[in-house]
Backbone as CSV, one residue per row, in Angstrom:
resi,resn,N_x,N_y,N_z,CA_x,CA_y,CA_z,C_x,C_y,C_z
1,MET,23.675,-108.946,66.739,23.536,-108.595,65.354,24.315,-107.349,64.937
2,THR,25.107,-107.354,63.851,25.917,-106.319,63.260,24.905,-105.259,62.799
3,ASP,25.402,-103.930,63.140,24.549,-102.892,62.622,24.935,-102.695,61.111
4,PRO,23.987,-102.703,60.169,24.295,-102.579,58.764,25.020,-101.224,58.435
5,VAL,24.808,-100.281,59.233,25.445,-98.946,58.933,26.970,-99.088,58.962
6,THR,27.503,-99.962,59.961,28.944,-99.939,60.161,29.577,-100.851,58.955
7,LEU,28.845,-101.598,58.165,29.341,-102.270,57.111,29.274,-101.579,55.728
8,ILE,28.416,-100.620,55.683,28.300,-99.830,54.416,29.423,-98.834,54.336
9,ASP,30.114,-98.916,53.167,31.318,-98.048,52.977,31.003,-97.066,51.754
10,VAL,31.267,-95.854,51.928,31.082,-94.828,50.899,32.396,-94.006,50.819
11,ASP,32.995,-93.923,49.636,34.274,-93.191,49.476,33.917,-91.952,48.807
12,PRO,33.833,-90.850,49.554,33.484,-89.483,48.860,34.511,-89.059,47.749
13,SER,35.613,-89.610,47.728,36.592,-89.153,46.553,36.505,-89.993,45.314
14,SER,35.657,-91.025,45.462,35.336,-92.015,44.289,34.650,-91.360,43.121
15,SER,34.989,-91.847,41.950,34.218,-91.356,40.766,32.878,-91.892,40.595
16,VAL,32.623,-93.054,41.483,31.371,-93.769,41.344,30.364,-92.941,42.293
17,ALA,29.202,-92.811,41.804,28.149,-91.975,42.486,27.812,-92.496,43.841
18,PRO,27.643,-91.636,45.002,27.417,-92.294,46.306,26.112,-93.261,46.261
19,TYR,25.110,-93.046,45.622,23.993,-93.939,45.599,24.458,-95.277,44.973
20,GLU,25.288,-95.273,44.003,25.841,-96.700,43.525,26.706,-97.202,44.446
21,GLN,27.541,-96.625,45.109,28.383,-97.144,46.212,27.445,-97.853,47.303
22,VAL,26.409,-97.111,47.642,25.482,-97.720,48.759,24.934,-99.020,48.264
23,ARG,24.410,-98.939,46.908,23.612,-100.087,46.353,24.705,-101.245,46.171
24,ALA,25.838,-100.958,45.744,26.764,-102.046,45.506,27.192,-102.650,46.761
25,SER,27.442,-101.721,47.886,27.870,-102.311,49.284,26.790,-103.095,49.829
26,VAL,25.621,-102.761,49.691,24.452,-103.522,50.342,24.353,-104.890,49.572
27,THR,24.450,-104.816,48.212,24.388,-106.008,47.379,25.463,-107.075,47.762
28,ALA,26.683,-106.445,47.953,27.843,-107.385,48.329,27.604,-108.003,49.685
29,LEU,27.136,-107.117,50.543,26.858,-107.656,51.991,25.804,-108.713,52.035
30,VAL,24.831,-108.614,51.123,23.726,-109.561,51.085,24.311,-110.820,50.420
31,ARG,25.054,-110.757,49.393,25.571,-111.836,48.697,26.585,-112.713,49.677
32,SER,27.307,-111.870,50.318,28.357,-112.674,51.321,27.891,-113.152,52.473
33,GLY,26.505,-112.741,52.838,25.810,-113.316,53.945,25.990,-112.539,55.134
34,ALA,26.731,-111.399,55.029,26.942,-110.368,56.100,25.736,-109.716,56.557
35,LEU,24.692,-109.636,55.552,23.447,-109.151,55.860,22.472,-110.293,55.549
36,ALA,21.923,-110.920,56.542,21.145,-112.121,56.431,19.784,-111.676,55.923
37,PRO,19.161,-112.753,55.350,17.595,-112.424,55.068,16.872,-112.067,56.192
38,HIS,15.848,-111.060,55.875,15.082,-110.558,56.806,15.708,-109.445,57.773
39,THR,16.904,-109.091,57.563,17.598,-108.089,58.287,17.029,-106.732,57.908
40,ARG,16.687,-105.923,58.882,16.045,-104.604,58.655,17.108,-103.672,58.438
41,LEU,17.085,-103.038,57.312,18.064,-101.962,56.994,17.566,-100.569,57.707
42,PRO,18.574,-99.801,58.046,18.240,-98.477,58.641,17.327,-97.676,57.820
43,ALA,16.544,-96.850,58.464,15.645,-95.862,57.626,16.547,-95.076,56.859
44,VAL,15.870,-94.589,55.742,16.654,-93.767,54.755,17.323,-92.613,55.373
45,ARG,16.564,-91.907,56.213,17.135,-90.662,56.834,18.262,-90.961,57.867
46,ARG,18.050,-92.008,58.609,19.134,-92.362,59.525,20.365,-92.755,58.726
47,LEU,20.296,-93.578,57.727,21.419,-94.184,57.000,22.114,-92.854,56.339
48,ALA,21.384,-91.957,55.814,21.755,-90.713,55.200,22.651,-89.859,56.114
49,VAL,22.157,-89.673,57.283,22.861,-88.955,58.388,24.091,-89.621,58.700
50,ASP,24.081,-91.014,59.000,25.152,-91.897,59.470,26.277,-91.823,58.356
51,LEU,25.890,-91.857,57.052,27.021,-91.893,56.092,27.321,-90.435,55.520
52,GLY,26.600,-89.471,55.963,26.951,-88.066,55.528,26.579,-87.952,54.116
53,LEU,25.306,-88.454,53.604,24.701,-88.365,52.472,23.404,-87.590,52.539
54,ALA,22.874,-87.194,51.304,21.565,-86.700,51.277,20.658,-87.757,51.367
55,ALA,19.387,-87.507,51.822,18.344,-88.583,51.945,18.009,-89.144,50.683
56,ASN,17.888,-88.252,49.657,17.596,-88.618,48.329,18.596,-89.608,47.674
57,THR,19.849,-89.542,48.122,20.830,-90.375,47.648,20.657,-91.761,48.086
58,VAL,20.341,-91.872,49.382,20.044,-93.206,50.005,18.762,-93.722,49.508
59,ALA,17.679,-92.965,49.337,16.408,-93.380,48.816,16.580,-93.937,47.436
60,ARG,17.489,-93.371,46.633,17.741,-93.830,45.266,18.352,-95.210,45.287
61,ALA,19.384,-95.401,46.218,20.032,-96.655,46.369,19.018,-97.786,46.793
62,TYR,18.148,-97.407,47.754,17.128,-98.416,48.236,16.116,-98.761,47.139
63,ARG,15.716,-97.774,46.345,14.826,-98.129,45.219,15.445,-99.070,44.218
64,GLU,16.706,-98.837,43.896,17.476,-99.632,42.954,17.650,-100.981,43.680
65,LEU,17.957,-101.121,44.962,18.001,-102.460,45.550,16.803,-103.150,45.527
66,GLU,15.695,-102.501,45.785,14.295,-103.143,45.651,14.013,-103.605,44.248
67,ALA,14.348,-102.821,43.258,14.069,-103.189,41.750,14.829,-104.441,41.455
68,ALA,16.051,-104.482,42.020,17.011,-105.701,41.819,16.536,-106.996,42.595
69,GLY,15.667,-106.744,43.511,15.167,-107.874,44.292,16.043,-108.155,45.529
70,VAL,16.877,-107.326,45.917,17.797,-107.526,46.958,17.051,-107.182,48.266
71,VAL,16.255,-106.190,48.306,15.487,-105.752,49.570,14.022,-105.569,49.086
72,GLU,13.195,-105.486,50.189,11.778,-105.025,49.919,11.404,-104.094,50.936
73,THR,10.624,-103.235,50.626,10.181,-102.131,51.535,8.798,-102.507,51.943
74,ARG,8.530,-102.498,53.168,7.298,-102.801,53.858,6.592,-101.587,54.462
75,GLY,6.479,-100.550,53.710,5.948,-99.333,54.153,6.607,-98.782,55.346
76,ARG,5.886,-98.515,56.464,6.243,-97.883,57.639,7.122,-98.894,58.573
77,LEU,6.948,-100.117,58.124,7.768,-101.237,58.898,9.258,-101.011,58.538
78,GLY,9.638,-100.654,57.406,11.034,-100.462,56.949,11.437,-101.321,55.681
79,THR,12.657,-101.328,55.558,13.235,-102.027,54.354,14.023,-103.232,54.975
80,PHE,13.746,-104.371,54.277,14.308,-105.654,54.716,15.048,-106.403,53.583
81,VAL,16.190,-107.254,53.951,16.848,-107.948,53.129,15.880,-109.104,52.661
82,VAL,15.760,-109.372,51.327,14.905,-110.511,50.791,15.566,-111.846,51.066
83,ASP,14.732,-112.745,51.473,15.116,-114.195,51.561,15.168,-114.883,50.136
84,PRO,16.373,-115.083,49.614,16.375,-115.574,48.322,15.570,-116.934,48.115
85,SER,15.517,-117.699,49.142,14.787,-119.050,48.959,13.301,-118.794,48.818
86,ALA,12.819,-117.633,49.290,11.359,-117.281,49.188,11.114,-116.436,47.965
87,ALA,12.171,-116.095,47.251,11.944,-115.159,46.080,11.406,-116.147,45.022
88,GLU,10.605,-115.423,44.136,10.119,-116.201,42.942,11.363,-116.779,42.101
89,GLY,11.217,-118.063,41.788,12.293,-118.869,41.004,13.370,-119.329,41.850
90,GLY,13.207,-119.061,43.189,14.234,-119.560,44.253,15.558,-118.734,44.246
91,GLY,15.523,-117.654,43.759,16.872,-116.831,43.992,16.580,-115.375,43.211
92,ARG,17.659,-114.609,43.564,17.571,-113.232,42.882,17.750,-113.439,41.437
93,ASP,17.329,-112.437,40.702,17.399,-112.359,39.237,18.795,-111.916,38.854
94,GLU,19.695,-113.009,38.504,21.165,-112.546,38.239,21.179,-111.796,37.052
95,ALA,20.417,-112.042,35.991,20.469,-111.269,34.842,20.202,-109.850,34.905
96,ARG,19.182,-109.505,35.862,18.882,-108.180,36.319,20.069,-107.451,36.834
97,GLU,20.688,-108.172,37.916,21.883,-107.644,38.620,22.994,-107.336,37.613
98,ALA,23.198,-108.259,36.724,24.432,-108.100,35.791,23.987,-106.887,35.053
99,ALA,22.835,-106.752,34.558,22.387,-105.538,33.778,22.722,-104.289,34.576
100,ARG,22.345,-104.207,35.805,22.592,-103.096,36.725,23.996,-102.829,36.752
101,GLU,24.970,-103.828,37.055,26.228,-103.651,37.042,26.880,-102.996,35.773
102,TYR,26.354,-103.503,34.623,26.805,-103.050,33.364,26.433,-101.501,33.238
103,ALA,25.088,-101.249,33.622,24.695,-99.941,33.480,25.585,-98.952,34.443
104,ALA,25.911,-99.402,35.572,26.653,-98.630,36.489,27.990,-98.361,35.961
105,ARG,28.630,-99.390,35.316,29.936,-99.278,34.630,29.870,-98.332,33.535
106,MET,28.854,-98.426,32.814,28.808,-97.493,31.612,28.616,-96.060,31.990
107,ARG,27.880,-95.797,33.136,27.733,-94.493,33.645,29.024,-93.893,34.217
108,SER,29.831,-94.858,34.947,31.119,-94.375,35.402,32.027,-94.003,34.315
109,LEU,31.854,-94.742,33.129,32.743,-94.392,31.949,32.292,-92.991,31.199
110,GLY,31.017,-92.703,31.631,30.538,-91.508,30.880,29.835,-91.834,29.596
111,VAL,29.552,-93.065,29.391,28.838,-93.546,28.129,27.332,-93.217,28.137
112,SER,26.798,-92.710,27.124,25.335,-92.374,27.130,24.575,-93.639,27.177
113,PRO,23.298,-93.484,27.722,22.437,-94.763,27.714,22.153,-95.342,26.426
114,GLU,21.983,-94.522,25.385,21.894,-94.991,23.961,23.126,-95.788,23.478
115,ARG,24.215,-95.278,23.768,25.382,-95.905,23.253,25.711,-97.149,24.080
116,ALA,25.300,-97.242,25.378,25.417,-98.406,26.247,24.527,-99.492,25.685
117,VAL,23.367,-99.153,25.295,22.453,-100.213,24.671,22.925,-100.657,23.407
118,ASP,23.416,-99.784,22.554,24.068,-100.228,21.272,25.150,-101.306,21.505
119,LEU,26.000,-100.868,22.450,27.110,-101.697,22.717,26.683,-103.083,23.205
120,ALA,25.629,-103.089,24.009,25.165,-104.374,24.679,24.545,-105.265,23.518
121,ARG,23.749,-104.547,22.592,23.247,-105.326,21.493,24.353,-105.919,20.558
122,ALA,25.311,-105.199,20.368,26.331,-105.695,19.387,27.137,-106.841,20.128
123,ALA,27.358,-106.717,21.364,28.016,-107.803,22.142,27.153,-109.064,22.217
124,LEU,25.769,-108.896,22.275,24.881,-110.107,22.386,24.796,-110.643,20.948
125,ALA,24.969,-109.839,19.889,24.933,-110.244,18.428,26.148,-111.091,18.144
126,ASP,27.169,-110.747,18.765,28.556,-111.445,18.579,28.472,-112.848,19.214
127,GLY,27.579,-113.023,20.074,27.503,-114.284,20.818,28.649,-115.012,21.254
C-alpha cells in the first residue's frame, strides 16, 4: 500500500493556502482512486511534520475534507477515506464539493465572502 504522505503535494510558493492545497490534493487522490476507500490517513501531527506544516493547517484540511464527505474521523482510531458506495445517496455530495471549490477560488482571488455569495446568486439567477 502506498503511503498517503508521499502522494500529497504542497507548494510553499503557491498563492493557495497550504490547508487548501492539502484538501485539494487528498480530494484529487480519492477521486482518482490513488487513495482507496477505508485508507487510513496519517495522524494530523505526523502529516504536519512530514509536510513541514503547522498541525492546525492539517487539522483544518481534515475538517474540510470531513465536511465534504471525503473522509471520516473515527476518534482515536484515525481519519479514513469514505467509501462512496456506503455514503448516503450512493456517492459524495458533488454540489457541496463544487461549492467548496468555488469558495477556494474566490478566496484565492481575494473576493470577500459577501461578494462571492452575491456573485453566485447572480450567476444562478442568470440560469
